[in-house]
C-alpha positions in Angstrom: 11.2 97.2 62.1 12.9 98.9 65.0 14.7 97.5 68.0 12.0 98.6 70.6 9.3 96.9 68.6 11.2 93.4 68.2 12.4 93.6 72.0 8.9 94.6 73.3 7.9 90.9 73.5 11.1 89.7 74.7 10.9 92.0 77.7 7.1 90.8 78.4 8.3 87.5 78.5 11.2 88.1 80.9 8.8 90.1 83.0 6.3 86.9 83.2 9.4 84.8 84.2 10.2 87.2 87.0 6.9 87.8 88.1 6.8 83.7 88.3 10.1 84.0 90.5 8.4 86.4 93.0 5.2 84.3 93.1 7.0 81.0 93.6 9.3 82.7 96.5 6.0 84.0 98.2 4.0 80.7 97.5 6.6 78.9 99.4 6.4 80.8 102.5 3.2 80.5 102.5 1.8 77.4 101.1 4.9 74.8 100.4 2.6 72.9 97.4 1.5 75.9 95.5 5.6 76.6 95.9 6.3 73.5 94.3 4.1 74.3 91.5 5.5 77.7 91.1 8.7 76.0 91.3 8.0 73.9 88.1 6.6 76.7 86.0 9.9 78.5 86.5 11.8 75.7 85.2 9.5 75.7 82.3 10.5 79.2 81.6 13.9 78.1 81.1 13.0 75.6 78.6 11.2 76.6 75.2 11.2 80.2 75.7 15.5 80.2 75.3 14.8 79.0 71.9 12.7 82.3 71.5 15.3 84.4 73.3 18.2 82.6 70.8 16.3 83.5 67.7 15.9 87.1 68.4 19.4 87.5 69.9 20.6 86.2 65.9 17.7 87.8 64.1 18.2 91.4 65.4 21.7 91.8 64.8 21.5 90.1 61.4 18.6 92.6 60.2 16.2 89.6 59.9 13.3 90.9 62.2 10.0 92.3 60.4 6.4 92.4 61.2 6.1 88.4 60.9 8.7 88.1 63.6 7.2 90.9 65.7 3.4 89.4 65.4 4.8 85.7 66.0 6.7 86.7 68.6 3.4 88.1 70.5 1.4 85.3 69.7 4.3 83.2 71.4 4.7 85.2 74.5 0.6 85.2 74.9 0.8 81.5 74.5 3.4 81.5 77.5 0.9 83.4 79.6 -1.6 81.1 78.8 0.4 78.1 79.9 1.5 79.9 82.9 -1.6 81.2 84.0 -3.1 77.5 83.5 -0.2 76.0 85.5 -0.6 78.2 88.4 -4.4 78.0 88.7 -6.4 75.0 87.3 -3.4 73.0 85.9 -5.9 71.1 83.8 -3.0 69.1 82.0 -5.2 68.8 78.4 -5.7 72.6 78.6 -2.1 73.3 79.4 -0.8 70.7 77.0 -2.6 72.8 74.1 -1.3 76.1 75.2 2.3 74.6 75.4 1.8 73.2 71.8 0.2 76.3 70.5 3.6 77.8 71.7 5.8 75.5 70.2 4.3 75.3 67.1 4.4 78.8 66.8 7.8 79.3 67.8 8.7 76.6 65.3 7.2 78.7 62.6 9.4 81.6 63.5 12.7 79.4 63.3 11.2 78.3 59.8 10.5 81.6 58.6 13.7 82.9 60.0 15.8 80.1 58.2 14.0 80.8 55.2 14.5 84.6 55.0 18.3 84.0 56.0 19.1 81.2 53.7 17.2 82.4 50.5 18.3 86.3 51.6 14.7 87.5 51.5 
């Protein structure tokens, strides 16, 4: 799998984080309550996504990235967009929790798949 294909979802996730940083800065200037919501969302972008970044940072130089990792990466990033979108709009706790859980399960699947590929040398 090419480095570009593996890193593209990482760049999109980083883009989401920077977008939320800028959105939060603007929201803080115009509406302090919305700024607080954005700040919480920024903090969230430095929690579970860190495990995603670490996985790719380890898998790429070990050449353990393949189509499965890339597809799961995209699914993870989509769940992060859904979670962020829900958080900064309706902030429906149940829907937001489902988006978070979906992302966490996808990331868990990625780690299990990566570990099995690495440990079983497949």
